[in-house]
C-alpha positions in Angstrom: -0.3 -0.3 0.0 1.6 3.3 -0.9 2.1 6.0 1.0 -0.8 8.3 0.2 -3.3 5.8 -0.2 -2.8 4.5 3.3 -3.1 8.3 4.7 -6.5 8.4 2.5 -7.5 5.1 4.0 -7.0 6.5 8.0 -8.5 9.5 7.1 -11.8 8.0 6.0 -11.6 5.7 8.7 -11.6 8.9 11.1 -13.7 10.6 9.1 -11.4 13.4 7.5 -10.5 15.0 4.1 -6.8 15.5 3.7 -5.1 18.5 5.1 -5.5 20.0 8.8 -8.4 17.8 9.4 -10.7 20.6 7.6 -9.4 23.1 10.3 -9.8 26.9 8.8 -11.8 26.1 5.7 -14.9 28.4 6.5 -14.6 31.9 8.5 -16.3 32.8 11.6 -15.8 35.3 14.2 -12.7 36.3 16.4 -12.5 37.0 20.1 -9.8 38.3 21.8 -8.9 38.0 25.5 -6.6 39.6 27.5 -7.0 37.7 30.6 -8.6 34.5 31.9 -12.0 36.1 32.5 -12.2 36.7 29.0 -10.7 34.0 27.9 -13.6 31.9 29.8 -16.2 34.2 28.5 -14.9 33.7 25.0 -14.5 30.4 24.9 -18.1 29.9 26.3 -19.2 32.1 23.2 -17.4 30.4 20.4 -19.2 28.4 18.1 -18.6 26.9 14.5 -16.1 28.2 12.7 -14.5 30.9 15.4 -11.2 31.6 16.7 -10.1 32.5 20.5 -6.9 34.7 20.3 -5.1 34.3 23.8 -3.0 37.2 24.0 -2.0 36.8 27.6 0.4 34.1 29.4 -1.6 32.0 31.7 -1.5 29.4 34.5 -3.5 27.2 32.8 -6.3 27.2 29.9 -9.3 25.1 30.4 -11.4 24.0 27.3 -14.7 22.0 28.1 -17.6 20.9 26.2 -17.0 22.7 22.7 -17.8 21.9 19.4 -17.2 23.1 16.1 -17.8 20.9 12.6 -16.0 19.5 10.0 -14.4 22.5 8.2 -15.8 25.1 10.6 -13.0 24.1 13.9 -13.0 26.4 16.7 -9.4 27.4 17.2 -7.8 28.4 20.2 -4.9 30.2 19.0 -2.0 32.5 20.6 -1.5 36.0 19.4 2.2 35.6 18.6 3.6 32.2 17.6 5.5 30.8 20.5 4.9 34.5 22.1 2.3 33.1 24.9 3.5 30.8 27.6 1.0 28.5 29.4 1.5 25.8 32.0 -1.1 23.4 30.6 -4.2 23.1 28.0 -6.7 20.8 29.0 -9.4 19.8 26.7 -12.4 17.8 27.8 -15.5 16.8 25.8 -14.7 18.4 22.7 -14.6 18.1 19.1 -13.5 19.8 16.0 -11.3 22.1 18.1 -7.6 23.4 17.3 -5.0 24.6 19.6 -1.8 26.7 17.9 0.7 28.7 18.7 1.6 28.3 22.5 4.8 27.5 24.6 3.5 25.1 27.2 6.2 25.0 30.1 6.4 25.0 33.5 3.8 21.9 34.0 4.1 19.7 36.4 2.4 16.6 35.6 0.9 17.1 32.0 1.2 19.8 29.4 -2.0 19.1 27.6 -4.3 16.6 28.6 -7.2 15.5 26.4 -9.8 13.6 28.0 -13.2 12.2 26.2 -12.4 14.1 23.0 -12.4 13.8 19.4 -11.6 15.5 15.9 -8.7 17.6 17.5 -5.8 19.9 16.0 -2.6 20.1 18.1 -0.2 22.5 16.1 2.7 24.6 16.0 3.2 24.8 19.7 6.3 24.4 21.7 6.5 21.6 24.6 9.4 23.0 26.5 10.4 20.1 29.2 13.2 22.7 30.8 13.7 22.2 34.2 10.5 19.3 34.3 11.4 15.8 35.5 8.5 13.3 35.9 5.8 14.8 33.2 4.1 14.0 30.5 4.3 16.4 27.1 0.4 15.4 25.7 -1.5 13.0 27.4 -4.7 11.2 26.6 -7.2 9.9 29.7 -10.1 8.5 30.1 -13.3 8.5 27.5 -13.5 8.1 23.5 -10.7 9.9 22.1 -10.3 9.6 18.6 -8.8 11.7 15.6 -6.1 13.5 16.9 -3.7 15.3 14.7 -0.6 16.3 16.3 1.8 18.4 13.8 4.5 20.7 13.2 5.2 20.9 17.0 8.6 21.2 19.2 8.9 18.4 22.3 12.3 19.0 23.7 14.7 19.4 26.6 13.8 16.6 28.8 17.0 16.4 30.2 16.2 17.0 34.2 18.7 15.3 36.6 17.5 12.9 39.1 15.5 9.7 38.8 12.4 10.6 36.8 9.6 9.2 34.1 7.4 10.7 31.8 6.7 11.2 27.8 6.3 13.7 24.9 3.2 12.2 23.8 1.5 9.2 26.2 -1.6 7.7 25.6 -3.4 6.1 28.6 -5.3 2.7 28.9 -8.3 3.6 31.0 -9.3 -0.3 31.1 -11.8 0.3 28.6 -10.5 2.4 25.7 -7.4 3.8 24.8 -7.1 7.0 22.2 -7.4 5.8 18.6 -6.1 7.1 15.1 -3.4 9.9 16.3 -1.4 11.3 12.9 1.5 12.6 14.3 3.2 14.7 11.5 6.3 16.8 10.7 7.0 17.1 14.6 10.4 17.7 16.1 11.4 15.3 18.9 14.7 15.9 21.0 17.2 15.8 24.0 15.4 12.9 26.2 18.3 12.2 29.2 19.7 9.0 28.8 19.1 5.8 31.0 22.9 4.6 30.7 23.6 0.9 32.6 26.1 1.0 35.0 26.1 -2.7 36.0 28.4 -3.3 33.0 31.3 -1.1 34.3 30.6 1.9 32.5 31.2 5.4 34.2 28.5 6.5 36.5 25.4 8.4 35.0 24.2 11.4 36.3 20.8 10.4 35.0 20.0 7.6 36.9 16.8 6.9 34.8 13.7 4.7 35.4 11.2 3.5 33.1 8.5 5.2 30.7 11.1 8.0 29.4 10.1 7.3 25.9 9.4 10.4 23.4 6.3 8.6 22.7 4.3 5.7 24.1 1.0 4.1 23.3 -1.1 2.4 25.9 0.0 -0.6 28.4 0.1 -4.3 28.3 -3.2 -4.9 28.6 -4.1 -2.7 25.6 -2.3 -4.6 23.1 -4.7 -6.3 21.2 -6.2 -3.2 20.5 -6.4 -1.8 17.1 -5.4 2.2 17.0 -4.1 2.7 13.7 -2.1 5.4 15.0 0.0 6.8 11.9 3.5 8.3 12.4 5.3 10.1 9.8 7.5 12.8 8.3 9.0 13.6 12.0 12.7 14.2 13.3 13.8 12.4 16.5 17.4 13.6 17.8 19.0 12.6 20.8 15.8 10.5 22.3 17.9 8.4 24.3 15.3 7.6 27.5 16.2 3.7 27.6 15.4 1.2 25.0 13.0 2.1 23.1 12.4 6.1 22.1 8.9 5.2 21.0 6.8 2.2 22.6 3.9 0.5 20.8 1.6 -1.3 23.3 -1.7 -1.6 21.2 -1.8 -2.8 17.6 -1.9 -1.8 13.7 0.5 1.1 13.9 2.7 2.9 11.5 6.0 4.5 11.8 6.8 5.6 8.3 9.3 8.3 6.5 10.5 9.4 9.7 14.0 10.7 10.2 16.0 9.1 13.7 19.8 10.6 14.6 21.8 9.7 17.6 19.0 7.9 19.5 19.6 5.3 21.8 16.6 3.6 22.0 14.6 1.6 19.4 11.2 2.0 17.6 10.0 -0.8 19.9 6.7 -3.2 19.1 6.8 -4.3 22.4 3.1 -5.8 22.3 0.1 -6.3 19.5 -0.4 -7.3 16.0 0.0 -6.0 12.6 2.0 -2.4 12.9 4.2 -1.5 10.3 7.7 0.4 10.3 9.1 1.1 7.0 10.6 3.8 4.9 12.2 5.2 7.9 16.2 6.6 7.9 18.3 6.0 11.0 21.3 7.4 11.6 24.5 8.1 14.0 27.1 10.3 13.9 30.2 8.5 13.3 32.1 7.0 16.3 35.5 5.9 16.2 36.8 6.0 19.9 34.9 3.3 21.8 37.1 3.8 25.2 34.6 3.9 27.8 34.8 7.7 28.9 34.9 8.8 24.9 31.8 6.2 24.2 29.6 7.1 26.8 30.3 10.8 26.2 29.3 10.7 22.5 26.1 12.1 21.1 25.8 8.9 19.1 26.1 6.7 22.2 24.1 2.9 21.8 22.0 4.1 18.8 19.2 1.6 17.5 16.6 0.9 15.6 14.0 -1.5 15.8 12.8 -4.3 18.3 10.0 -6.8 17.3 7.4 -8.9 19.5 4.0 -10.2 19.1 2.9 -11.2 15.6 2.5 -10.4 11.4 4.1 -7.0 11.8 6.3 -6.0 8.8 9.5 -4.3 9.0 10.9 -3.3 5.4 12.5 -0.7 3.5 14.2 1.6 6.3 18.0 2.7 6.4 20.2 2.1 8.9 24.0 3.2 8.8 26.6 4.4 11.8 24.3 2.5 14.3 26.4 1.7 17.9 23.9 -0.4 19.8 24.6 -3.6 20.6 28.1 -3.3 22.6 26.6 -3.0 25.8 22.8 -4.4 25.5 21.2 -6.8 23.2 17.8 -4.8 22.7 20.0 -2.0 20.8 20.8 -3.3 17.2 19.8 -1.6 14.3 17.1 -4.6 13.8 16.1 -7.0 16.7 13.5 -10.0 15.9 13.5 -11.2 19.5 12.7 -14.1 21.1 10.0 -14.4 23.5 9.0 -15.9 26.9 5.8 -16.5 26.1 3.0 -17.4 23.4 0.2 -15.5 24.8 -1.1 -12.0 24.1 -2.0 -11.0 27.3 0.2 -9.6 30.3 3.2 -8.4 30.5 5.5 -11.0 29.2 7.2 -11.0 25.6 5.5 -12.5 23.3 7.5 -14.8 20.7 7.7 -13.2 17.1 5.7 -15.0 14.9 4.8 -14.4 11.0 7.0 -11.0 10.5 8.1 -9.8 7.8 12.1 -8.2 7.8 12.4 -7.4 4.3 14.4 -4.9 2.1 16.2 -2.9 4.9 19.8 -1.7 4.2 22.5 -1.7 7.2 25.5 -0.2 6.6 28.6 0.5 9.2 26.5 -0.6 12.4 28.4 -2.3 15.2 26.1 -5.2 14.5 23.4 -6.0 12.1 20.3 -7.9 12.3 19.9 -9.8 15.9 17.4 -12.9 16.1 16.5 -14.4 19.4 18.7 -12.6 21.9 17.0 -12.1 25.0 14.6 -14.7 26.2 14.3 -18.5 25.9 11.6 -18.5 22.9 12.9 -18.2 19.7 10.7 -16.3 16.8 8.8 -18.5 14.0 7.6 -18.9 11.1 8.9 -15.2 10.1 10.8 -14.0 6.7 13.8 -12.2 6.6 14.3 -11.4 3.0 16.3 -9.5 0.7 18.0 -7.2 3.0 21.4 -5.8 2.5 24.2 -5.8 5.0 27.5 -4.6 4.9 29.6 -4.1 8.4 33.2 -3.7 9.2 32.7 -4.4 13.0 31.4 -7.3 15.1 28.6 -9.2 13.3 26.1 -9.1 10.8 23.6 -11.4 12.2 23.7 -12.0 15.6 21.8 -14.8 16.3 20.8 -17.2 19.4 21.7 -20.9 19.0 17.9 -21.9 19.0 17.3 -19.2 16.4 20.5 -20.5 14.4 19.1 -24.3 14.5 15.4 -23.1 13.7 13.8 -24.3 10.4 10.4 -22.4 10.7 11.9 -19.1 9.6 13.1 -18.3 5.8 16.2 -16.3 5.3 16.1 -15.9 1.0 17.6 -13.0 -1.0 20.0 -11.5 1.8 23.2 -10.0 0.5 25.8 -9.6 3.3 29.4 -8.2 3.1 31.5 -8.2 6.0 34.9 -6.5 5.9 37.7 -7.5 8.7 37.1 -7.5 11.7 33.4 -8.3 11.2 31.8 -11.3 10.5 29.0 -13.0 9.3 27.5 -14.6 12.1 25.3 -17.2 10.8 25.1 -20.4 8.9 22.0 -19.3 7.4 21.5 -18.7 3.2 23.1 -15.6 2.3 24.9 -13.9 -0.6 28.4 -12.6 0.0 29.6 -10.0 -2.5 30.4 -6.5 -2.1 27.4 -4.4 -2.8 29.3 -1.6 -4.4 28.0 1.4 -2.1 29.0 5.1 -2.4 28.1 7.7 -0.4 25.6 10.5 -1.4 24.3 13.6 0.1 20.6 13.3 0.4 19.0 16.6 1.6 22.2 17.6 3.8 22.4 13.7 5.1 25.2 11.7 3.7 24.2 7.9 3.2 25.3 5.1 1.5 23.5 4.4 -1.9 23.6 1.8 -4.7 25.8 2.5 -7.8 25.6 1.5 -11.2 26.8 -2.4 -11.7 25.9 -3.2 -7.9 25.2 -7.1 -7.2 22.1 -5.8 -5.5 20.4 -4.5 -8.3 17.5 -6.9 -10.0 18.7 -9.5 -7.2 16.0 -9.5 -5.3 13.8 -13.1 -4.4 9.7 -13.2 -4.5 8.9 -10.0 -3.0 5.7 -8.1 -2.0 7.3 -4.5 -1.5 6.3 -2.4 -4.1 7.8 0.8 -3.2 11.6 1.8 -1.6 12.7 3.6 1.4 12.4 7.2 -0.6 8.8 6.2 -1.7 9.8 5.5 -5.3 8.4 2.6 -7.5 10.4 -0.7 -7.6 10.5 -2.7 -10.6 9.3 -6.0 -11.5 12.3 -7.6 -10.4 13.2 -5.0 -7.1 16.8 -4.7 -6.2 17.8 -5.9 -2.7 18.2 -3.3 0.1 15.9 -0.8 0.9 16.8 1.6 -2.0 15.7 0.9 -5.5 18.1 2.0 -7.9 17.4 4.7 -10.3 13.7 5.4 -8.9 12.4 8.5 -8.2 12.7 10.0 -4.5 9.6 12.1 -3.5 10.6 11.7 0.2 14.1 12.2 1.7 15.6 12.3 4.9 14.3 15.2 6.8 16.2 18.3 8.6 15.0 20.1 11.8 13.8 23.3 9.9 11.6 20.9 7.7 9.4 20.1 10.8 8.5 21.9 14.3 6.5 25.8 14.8 8.4 27.2 12.3 8.3 24.9 9.2 6.8 25.9 5.7 
């Protein structure tokens, strides 16, 4: 399914047309509020298509029981973009409402709290965590919540010292329901303080860390079988270190695509659920040459990683991983981890064994490790397909396999091309084509990545493949190339820079 067709399908499911969900397509009245009293009065009066301009700094903005209409949103807007600060924004029992242009800072528990609301747009805001420890940025809590667009925002500075938890975006499962249909795009996520592992002789870490330090976390163990259909696309993540994951899927059927990830210790972690997809993303890191303890732990690209998979029927394809350093201290931090499990069940908080997972057409270049299979628990993955991936390495292992995964006969390995440059080794006896793929470096929108060149043995070399596009959204030929890129295909999408996302982006 193409990127545009998936978006249209998602929007049809949740009842929107493309764009900012119809925001601002019809004119209405404009009210300007200079204090809390005027704000409460303006909000009480506002109706479909109206705009409330906030011209004061606030301890909190409370919006309850307001309903716009499709194409006639009620808009709550700062009078100067990021020029007005509020500690909190609470949205309860609202629909067809937009919030735009605020700096949200100084909060103690939640920046934006959404309760029992739908068809909302949160755009062009700054969630500033300076000095904030245990808190969440955007938090959904209770009642039916669906159809939320979170776009062109910045989430930054979650680096307060000490032991803390908290995420930039968190959807809470209330025992009955959890938010569905979030569309998270063109946001900038940066600087989540790392939780370094001090048990392996590493230098002491001033950020001692705790669980739930993700940039984004969807649901919890008990919500794993709820199909939430979140779409995360065209975001930039930098230095989101937190813990083993910077994004955690604990619900089902979500999509993470066309995002740019740089120097992030954590992975996109499919912790629970079924039917999620991670495709068309670029995971990269600054080059590291000194792996001494002091230098490595101080480097921005410390233990950077990519994707970890548990559960069933997921698809991980068309992703490019380059210069990632993970795997030296944690077996959860490789570019791709198709992990083992400790249960076959899809309930509870254990790790469900992966089954029916597709790992295909990914490119892994100059990472400390490549693809890890069955590394952390006792039940190896079964009936998975690892096909048409391209791996080039100069250190450690291209495949890091548990003994049970090496001997497993239920998973299919086909069409993979690998090239290990000493001291790197292949790490498996599974079928591989061991050839130099003849990659060259290219500058793509300011990022330096390794790409195919004419004459590469990866061109037209894949075995049977269901993947019809490539990492950059180009169309694959009838006989696709091995790896994430299709040589010669158009590139409608490229890795993104910070200037292309967040409140100031065009």
